C-alpha positions as CSV (number, residue, x, y, z in Angstrom):
1,M,-0.3,39.1,54.6
2,P,1.7,41.5,52.4
3,E,-1.1,44.1,52.1
4,Y,-3.0,43.6,55.4
5,E,-3.0,42.2,58.9
6,A,-5.9,40.3,60.5
7,H,-6.8,39.9,64.1
8,L,-9.5,37.5,65.4
9,L,-11.9,39.4,67.7
10,G,-14.6,36.8,68.3
11,T,-16.5,33.8,67.1
12,E,-20.1,32.7,67.0
13,I,-21.4,29.3,66.1
14,T,-25.2,28.6,65.6
15,P,-27.1,25.6,64.3
16,M,-28.6,26.2,60.9
17,R,-30.7,24.6,58.2
18,V,-28.7,24.2,54.9
19,T,-31.1,24.8,52.0
20,N,-28.9,23.1,49.3
21,A,-27.8,20.3,51.6
22,S,-28.8,17.6,49.0
23,E,-25.8,18.7,46.9
24,N,-23.5,17.7,49.8
25,E,-25.5,15.1,51.8
26,D,-22.3,13.7,53.3
27,L,-21.5,17.0,54.9
28,Y,-25.0,18.1,55.8
29,P,-27.1,15.0,56.6
30,N,-30.8,15.8,56.9
31,G,-30.0,19.4,56.0
32,N,-28.3,20.3,59.3
33,G,-25.3,22.5,59.6
34,Q,-23.6,25.2,61.6
35,L,-23.1,28.8,60.8
36,V,-19.6,29.5,61.9
37,S,-18.9,33.3,62.1
38,V,-15.7,35.1,63.0
39,Q,-15.3,38.7,63.8
40,V,-12.0,40.1,62.5
41,M,-10.2,43.4,62.3
42,I,-8.4,43.9,59.0
43,T,-5.7,46.6,59.0
44,N,-4.4,47.9,55.7
45,T,-0.6,47.9,55.9
46,S,-0.1,49.6,52.5
47,G,0.0,53.2,51.5
48,K,-3.1,53.0,49.3
49,P,-6.8,52.0,49.8
50,L,-7.5,48.3,50.0
51,L,-10.8,46.7,48.9
52,F,-11.0,43.6,51.0
53,G,-14.2,42.1,49.6
54,S,-16.7,43.0,47.0
55,G,-17.4,46.5,48.4
56,V,-20.7,48.1,49.5
57,G,-24.0,46.7,48.5
58,Y,-26.3,44.0,49.8
59,Q,-27.5,41.0,48.0
60,P,-30.6,39.4,49.7
61,A,-29.6,35.8,48.8
62,P,-26.6,34.1,50.3
63,S,-23.7,34.2,47.9
64,Y,-20.0,33.5,47.7
65,P,-17.2,35.7,46.3
66,R,-15.7,34.8,42.9
67,H,-12.2,34.8,44.5
68,P,-12.3,33.6,48.1
69,V,-10.3,35.8,50.5
70,L,-11.2,33.8,53.6
71,E,-11.7,30.1,54.1
72,L,-12.5,27.9,57.1
73,A,-10.3,24.8,57.2
74,L,-11.8,21.9,59.1
75,H,-11.4,18.1,59.1
76,T,-13.9,16.4,56.8
77,S,-15.3,14.4,59.7
78,P,-14.6,13.9,63.4
79,A,-12.7,10.7,62.6
80,S,-10.7,12.0,59.6
81,S,-7.3,13.6,59.3
82,E,-8.2,15.1,55.9
83,V,-8.9,18.9,56.0
84,F,-11.4,20.7,53.7
85,D,-11.7,24.4,53.0
86,F,-15.1,26.0,53.3
87,P,-15.3,29.4,51.6
88,A,-16.7,32.5,53.4
89,M,-20.1,33.8,52.3
90,L,-20.5,37.4,51.3
91,N,-23.7,37.5,53.2
92,G,-26.0,34.9,54.7
93,R,-29.3,34.5,56.5
94,R,-28.9,35.1,60.3
95,A,-25.2,35.9,59.8
96,P,-23.8,38.7,62.1
97,T,-23.3,42.1,60.5
98,P,-21.6,44.1,59.2
99,S,-20.0,41.7,56.8
100,V,-16.2,42.2,56.4
101,F,-16.7,41.8,52.6
102,Q,-19.4,44.5,52.0
103,Q,-17.7,47.6,53.3
104,R,-15.9,50.5,51.6
105,P,-12.2,50.2,50.8
106,I,-9.9,50.5,53.9
107,A,-8.0,53.7,53.9
108,A,-4.2,53.5,53.8
109,H,-3.0,52.3,57.2
110,G,-6.7,52.2,58.4
111,H,-8.7,49.3,59.5
112,L,-12.2,47.8,59.5
113,V,-14.0,45.4,61.7
114,G,-16.6,43.0,60.4
115,W,-17.8,39.4,60.3
116,A,-17.2,36.5,58.0
117,S,-19.5,33.5,58.0
118,F,-19.1,29.9,56.8
119,V,-21.6,27.1,56.3
120,A,-20.0,24.2,58.1
121,P,-21.1,20.6,58.8
122,S,-23.3,20.0,61.9
123,W,-20.4,18.1,63.5
124,S,-18.0,21.0,63.1
125,L,-18.1,21.7,66.9
126,G,-16.2,18.4,67.4
127,V,-13.4,19.4,65.0
128,I,-13.0,23.2,65.3
129,S,-10.5,22.9,68.1
130,R,-8.5,20.1,66.5
131,K,-5.0,20.7,65.0
132,G,-5.5,21.8,61.4
133,A,-8.6,23.9,62.0
134,D,-7.8,27.4,60.8
135,I,-9.1,30.5,59.2
136,N,-7.1,30.9,55.9
137,F,-6.5,34.4,54.6
138,L,-5.6,34.8,50.9
139,R,-4.4,37.7,49.0
140,S,-7.1,40.4,48.4
141,D,-6.7,39.9,44.6
142,G,-7.8,36.3,44.9
143,S,-4.3,34.9,44.4
144,S,-3.3,31.8,46.4
145,R,0.4,32.6,46.1
146,Y,0.5,33.4,49.8
147,I,-1.7,32.2,52.6
148,G,-1.9,33.5,56.1
149,Q,-3.7,31.6,58.9
150,I,-5.3,32.2,62.3
151,R,-5.2,28.8,64.1
152,L,-8.4,27.8,65.9
153,W,-6.6,25.2,67.9
154,K,-3.8,25.3,70.5
């Protein structure tokens, strides 16, 4: 990305109960899903501080950023070739911490390490290693003019 670099450090996938599953019954049948979490190191490549997420502060309820910076791209089903983007949550129940989004600005040429979590379908384990499964990185200002990716497949 023009203002930062990202490196994948680790992943964690755990089954979860999706509380608002009725809004997307096709993705979360019977309210079942996966909490897909990625640990990343973000390095500020600019000469000025970079706010990667919403900054410090904790909201007890799971929430999503107004302008997504990270998205998980997965196939819409194990049999589909269509890819859908799942936005990262600012925070979530049982999500690993610290969140990459709720930290202080990254100093010029500094870095931070944190987690980003996504609510994915229960069958996501079957598609996360297929071609097209990526972590999409957008500009820190929410612009989609430029997208960087870390592939989850080889």
